[in-house]
N, C-alpha and C positions, 0 to 999 in steps of 0.2 A: 504494500500500500504506500502511495506517495506521501510526502510530507504534507502536501495540500489537503489530503483526505485523512490525515491521522486523527484518530479519536483520542481525546484527552480526558483523563480522570484525575482528580486530586488525590495524590498517593500518600499524603501525610495525615497525621492525626488531626482531626478537625474538632474544635471546641466551639460550638455555636453560641454558647453563653458568653463568649468573649466579644460578640458582635450584637449589641442590643438593638436589632432592627425592629420596627413596629411589626407586630404579628397578631394572630388570633389564637384562641385557646386550642388545645389539642382536640377537645370535643367539637369545636366548630369545624375544624378541618375534617374530622371524622364524619360529621354530618354531610359535608360537601362531597366527600369521596363516596359515601353511601348513596347519595343522590345520583352520582355518575354511574355507579355500578347498577343501580336500578334502571337508569336510562338505557344502558347497554343491553340489559336483559329485555326491557320492554320493546326495544327496536331491533332485537335479534342481531346485535352487532358484536363482533369479536374484539374490537378495539376502536378507540377514538384518537384522532390526531388533532389536538386542540392547539391552534396556532396563536402566536402573539407577535406584535411588531411595535416599533416606536412611533407609528403614525398617529395623527389626530391628537396632538398635544400629549403623546404617550398614552392615550386612552386605549390604544390597540393592545396593551398588555393585559387588559382587564380579566380575560378568562384564564390565562396562564397564571396570573397573580392570584386569582380566586382559588385555584387548586394547589398552588405551590408556594405562594408568598413571594416568588421571585419576580423582580422587575429588572429588565435589562438596562444597559447604559447605551452602548453604541450599536447594539444588535439590530440588524434588519429584520430578524425573525427569531423565534424560539418555539419550541413545542413541549406540551405535556403529552406523552405517549401513554395512554391510559387503557390497559387491556381489561377485558372482562374477567380473565383469570390471571392472577399475578399482580405484581406491584407496578406502579407508574414510574416512568422515567422522565427526567427533564433534560431536554436537548437545547444547548445554548452555544453562543460564540466561544470558540476555543480559548481566546485570551482570558475571558472571564472564568473559564473552568480552571485556570491556573491560580486564581486569586481567592484565598480563603474567605475574605470578607464578603465577596460576591456570592459564592455558593452557600455561605452560611445563611443567606436569606431564605433558602429553599427548605421547606419542611419535607420535601421528597428527598430521601437520602441518595438515590441513584441519579447523580448529575453527570452528564457527559457533554464535552465540548468538541467542536470542530469548526473549521473555517466555513464549511457548508453543512448545515444541520441535517440536510437530506441524507447524508452518510450515516448519521446516528439513527435516523428513522428506519432506514433500510436494515441496519444491523439489528436493531431491537425487534423489528417485525420478524426477522429470520429467527432470532432467539426464541420468540414466542411461537414459532411454527405456523405463521399465518400466511404462508405462500398462497393459500386458496381461501383466505379469510374474507369476511365482510367488514370493511373498515370505513368508519365515518370520519368526515373532515369538518372541523369547526373553524371557520375563517375569523379573522380578528375584527373585521368591520365590513359594512355593506360594500359590495363591488370590489373588495380587496381580499382576494383569496391567497392561497399559498403560491409561491413563485412558480413560474412556468417550468423552470429546470427541475423543481422538486416533483411536479406532476410527471415530467418525463422520466425522472429517476425511478419513481414508484411504478410507473407503467412498465418500464424495462425490467425492473427487478422482480415484479410480481404480476406477470401476464394473466395469471388465473385468479388473482384476487379481484374483489368487487369494491370499488371506491364510490362513495356517495356523500353528498353534503348534507349535514344535519345542523346547520348554523342556527336557523330560527327555532328549531325544536329545542336545541340545547339551551338557548337563552331563557326559555321558559322555566328552567330549573331554578333560576335566580330571582324570579320576580317577587316572590314573597320573602321578605327580609327576616333574618334572625334578630334576636335582641342585640347581639354584638354588632351586627351590621347597622341596625337602627341607631345605635350609639355613635357609630362613625358618621352617619348621615347628619345627626344633630351637631356634631363637632364641625363638619363641613359648613353647615348653615351658620354657625357662630363665626367662623373665619370670614365667610362672605359678608356677613353683617358688619364685621369690623372694617373690612375694606371699603364698603359703601360709606360708613360713618367717617372713616378717615378722609375720604374725598370731600364730604360735606364740611368737615372741620378745617381742611387745609388748602383746598383749591380755591383760587380767587382770580378774578380778571387781571390780565397782565402776565399770568404765568403761561408757559408753553404747554402744548398738548402732551409733549413728552413728560412733563411734570405730572400730568394726570396718570400716566402709566407708571411712573416711578412711585407715586403714592400707593397704587394698588399692589405692585410687586413687593415693595418694601413691607407693606402690611401683611401680605401672604407669608413672606419669609419670617417675619417677626412672630406671627401668631402660630407658626408650625405648619403652614400649608405647604403642599408640594409645588415645586417649580421644575420644569415648565408646566403651566396649566392654562386653561383657556381664559384669555383676557380680550374682550372686544369692547372698545371704548372710542368715543369721539366727542368733540365739541363742535357744534354747528350753530350758525346764526339762525334765530327764529325769523328774521326779516329777510335774509338773503341765503336760504339754505342751498347746499350743493349735494348733500347726501343724507338720506334718511336711514342709513345703515351704519352701524358702528364698525370700527376698523381693528384688525389684529395687530397693527403697529401704528405709532403716531406719525402724523405728517407735520410739516413745518408750519405750524399754525399757533397763534396766540389766543388763549381764552379771553373772551370779551364780554362786557355787559350786553345783554340781549341774546346770549347763547343758551342753548339747551344741551344738556349732556345726555349721551346715549351710553348706558352701561349694561353689559351682559357679562357677568363674571362667573366662571366655572370653578368656584372655590373647591379645592380638593384637600382633604386632610391626609394625615401621615399614612393611612392604610390604603389610600387611593380612591376613597369614596367621594363623589362630587355632588355638590348641591348648588345649582345655578341660581343666581339672583341678580337683581338690578332694579334701581329705583330712579324715577324721573327727577332731575335736578335742573333748575333754570336760574340764570343770573338776570334778575329784573322781572317785571311783570310779563306774563305771556302775551304774545301777539294774538290777534283774533284767530288766525289760522291754527296756531299752536294750541290755543285754548280749546278749539273744537276737537283736534286730535286727542288731546289729553282727556277730554270728556268721553269720547268713544272708547279710548283705551281703558279708563277706569270702569266704565260700564261693562265692557267685555270681560275684564278681569274678575269683577264681582260675580258675573253670571257664570263664568267657567268654574270658579272656585266653588260656588254654590252647587254646581252639578257633580262635583267630586264626591262619590260615595260608593260603597259596595254595589255591584251590579251595573254601574255606569258603563256605557259603551261609547264608541267613537261617534256614532250618530248623534247622541245627546250632547257630547262635547262640542261638536261642530255647530250644532244648533245654538248652543250657548254663546258661541263667538260670532254668530252670523251678523250681529249688529254692526260689525266692522264693514262688511260688504254692503249692508243695507244703507249705511251712512255715506257710501261712495268712496271708501278706501279699499286698499288691498291688504291681504294677509301675507307677509313675506317670511314668516317663520312659523313653525308648528305651534298651535295654541297649547298643546299638551304633548310632552314627549317623555320617554323613560329617563331614568337616572343612570343607567349603565352605559357603557361605551362599547358599541355604538348606542347613540341615544334612542334609536328606534328598536332597541331590544324589547322595550315595553310598548305602551301605546305611542302612536305617532299620528297626530291628528291636526288637520287644519290648513296645511299648506296648499298653494295652488299648483305647485310643480311636482308633487308626489302624491300617490294615493294614500288614503288613510290606512293605518295598520291598527287593527282593532284588537284590543285586549280587554276583556271584561274585568273591571277593577274589583279587588277584594282586599280585606284588611291586611295591613303590613306590606302592601305594595307601595311604591313611591313613584312620583312623577313630578316633572317641572311644568309649571304654567308660565308661558311667556307670551305676552300680548304685545305685538309689534305692528301696529297699523301704519301704513305709508300711503302717500299719494301715488297716483298711477306712474309718475316718472321717477319714483323712489328718491326724490330730492328732499322730501320733508317726511319725517317720521318721529315717533316717540316709542319708548320701551318701558315695560315693567315685567318683572319675573320673580318667582319664588318657587321653592321646592316643598312638596307636600307628601305626607304619609297618610295613606288611607286608613281610617279608623272604622270601628263597627257601625257608626252612624254618620260619617262624613269624612272630613279630612282636617289635618292640622299642619301648619307650616313649620318647618324647621328654621325658617328665617323669622326673627323676632322684631326687626324693624318694621314699623307699620307701613302698609302700602299707600303712601300719600306722596303728594308733590312737595318737594323742598324748594323754596324760593330764597335765594341768597342775595 
């Protein structure tokens, strides 16, 4: 075997207690692994290849992390190879397999590294005797599957095996949150609230848009949030708007009196759980056009939140947000989406560019409500969003800042 394809295992004694990474209890990981074994049996699968990647503000690690606690650094991909019979294997970049602090994150003991992780997948499937097996693939995000060369390697090595995708089905395992997961979501909500409050307390006219981003990132780091994470923000004139959609990076612009701030923050706590939030902030009184947008935004927010309850469907959520369209605006973001990554792992409701994805809500599921009405040319818009946990009789927000307009 060439050096390029060499499989690396850490060959020294490893003391995981030396590396206090955030993690969950052994009972929580046992619960998750039991769910996967049940999934394999229910779907008559011999093995799952659960893939991860650094895409989407590192959200692409979500499923690998859920099963192993591992999150990569420079990896383009990783896998949890989870057989129906036998123990799971974590396949990662070869460099990180040499580093004890990296592999110490994994609660899966069998960690193998290679420059191309497909080599590990092929090796492990052969060890398991699955040359003719039925193997499910779980991709890390919508429209982003495992690499083409990995597909080719699997097809060449296992011509008699049957490979099929089970991404949507797999995500349903995660929709009802455990108590440990709910605690993480609450912490993510707190961090997001801190960032919004820091913007209110510190941003003033005359500061640069980059200062807006600096306040947010500084707060996330100080409060124990993960970075990188999703930050979408912008300052726009209410009287001469040029974009109703927030930006992933600042432009060379000075915040001014008469501006409206667009904030959509994907605050993520140390275990990787994300609670999106954002509140409307304006400098000075609202223009008539902005005032109308804010009115329809708050109306839709209140109606969508009121609809959140066990048994609620996409049809009801879309109807709750229909006021945006009825008032002559367009919906540019989902009214409701899931909290996992990808965000459409749960409900995904309300956009004009993608069909609704319906999940019937039940207690301890979670979702983000984001109301983002824009004019037809998308030059003028406003935003509000919070993350909710479904309760037996409704929903509660993990974000404690009130959903109100702040005028500075």
